[in-house]
N, C-alpha and C positions, 0 to 999 in steps of 0.2 A: 185808560190809556196806561201802559205799562212804564216803568222806570227806565230812563235813558242812562247809559253809562258811556263815558268817552275815557279811555285809557290811553296814555302817552306811552308807546313802546320805546324802551331804549334802542337808539339809533335806527328806529323805525316809523311806522305810521301811526296815526290816530285810530283806534280799533273803537268804533261806535257800535254800541249794543242796545238794543230796544226798537221801540215803535217810533222811528223817525224819518221824515221826508228831506232829500236833499234837492233843493231847488236853485237852478241856475240865475245868472243875472237878469234873464228875460222872463223868469217865472216858470220855466219848463222843468218838470221833475224827472229827475234821474231814476231809472228802474233800480230799486233796492232789492226786491223779492223777498221782503222780511228777513233777510241774512244779516249776520255781523257785517259791517262795512268797514274795511280800511282805507283811510283816506291819507293821502300823500302829505308828508312833511318836507320832503326834500327837494321838490320841484322837478326831479328827473323822471317821473312816471310818464309813459307814453299813453296813458288813458286818464288823464286828469278828469275830475280830482281824485279819482281812485289810484290806490297803490299798485304797482306793478313788481315791486321788489327791485326797482333799480336802486334804491338806497344802498344796497350791498354792493353794486358794482361800482359805484361811484365814491365808496367809503364814507358815507354821511354819518356822523357823530352828533349826537343831542341826547343827553340824559337829565333833562330837568325833573327837579324834585319838587314836591310842594312844600311850603315853608311849615306847615303845620300850625299856623296861626288862626 
């Protein structure tokens, strides 16, 4: 299995790269097609849990940084 990386994009989605499955609360798997996946952080996506770019339209702002500890 390959490494999985989740990158927090400034004012945008979580970008998930690597071999990962996304499963809903009922155990049904979303089709990921082996590509990088952008997951919504702002709550405005019309295709949850995936990002549709609506964060730009609503002015979503979030730039968290790791503490480095």
